[in-house]
C-alpha positions in Angstrom: 72.4 22.0 96.9 70.7 19.3 98.9 67.7 20.1 101.0 66.3 18.7 104.2 62.6 18.4 104.8 61.2 20.2 107.9 57.6 19.7 109.1 56.0 21.9 111.7 52.6 22.1 113.3 51.0 25.5 113.8 47.7 26.7 115.2 44.9 27.3 112.7 45.0 31.0 113.3 48.8 31.1 112.7 48.3 29.2 109.5 45.7 31.7 108.3 48.1 34.6 109.2 51.0 33.0 107.4 48.9 32.3 104.4 47.6 35.9 104.3 51.1 37.5 104.7 52.5 35.2 102.1 49.8 36.3 99.7 50.5 40.0 100.5 54.1 39.4 99.5 53.2 37.4 96.4 54.8 34.3 97.8 53.8 30.8 98.5 53.5 29.7 102.1 56.7 27.7 101.7 58.6 30.7 100.2 57.3 33.0 103.0 58.2 30.6 105.8 61.7 29.8 104.4 62.5 33.5 103.9 61.3 34.2 107.4 63.5 31.5 108.9 66.5 32.7 106.9 65.9 36.3 108.1 65.7 35.1 111.7 69.0 33.2 111.2 70.7 36.2 109.8 69.5 38.3 112.8 70.8 35.7 115.2 74.1 35.6 113.5 74.4 39.4 113.6 73.5 39.6 117.2 75.9 36.9 118.2 78.6 38.6 116.1 78.0 41.9 117.8 77.9 40.2 121.2 81.2 38.5 120.5 82.7 41.8 119.4 81.6 43.6 122.6 82.8 40.8 124.8 86.3 41.3 123.3 86.4 45.0 124.1 88.0 44.5 127.5 90.6 42.2 126.0 91.6 44.5 123.2 92.5 48.1 124.4 92.7 49.5 120.8 89.2 48.2 120.0 87.9 49.5 123.3 89.3 52.9 122.6 87.7 53.0 119.2 84.4 51.7 120.6 84.2 54.0 123.6 84.6 57.6 122.6 82.6 60.8 123.1 82.0 61.4 119.4 80.2 58.1 118.9 78.5 58.2 122.3 75.8 60.3 120.7 74.7 57.2 118.7 74.2 55.2 121.9 71.3 57.6 122.8 69.4 56.9 119.6 
């Protein structure tokens, strides 16, 4: 797998915090930052997927019926 180089500038305090958290996780700064970025990308993908799913509710009556029901409404309150 080929890689692209990415260079970022952070504030000294941010650098210290990143370094400390990386050490707590037993990772290098590079490993910690790459994993953090990957996790954020996963979250973004999940949010966009959920958003796309909910936008399609009005277009798909079967999906809307499955999504909007009293039994599962209890989970909306959590």
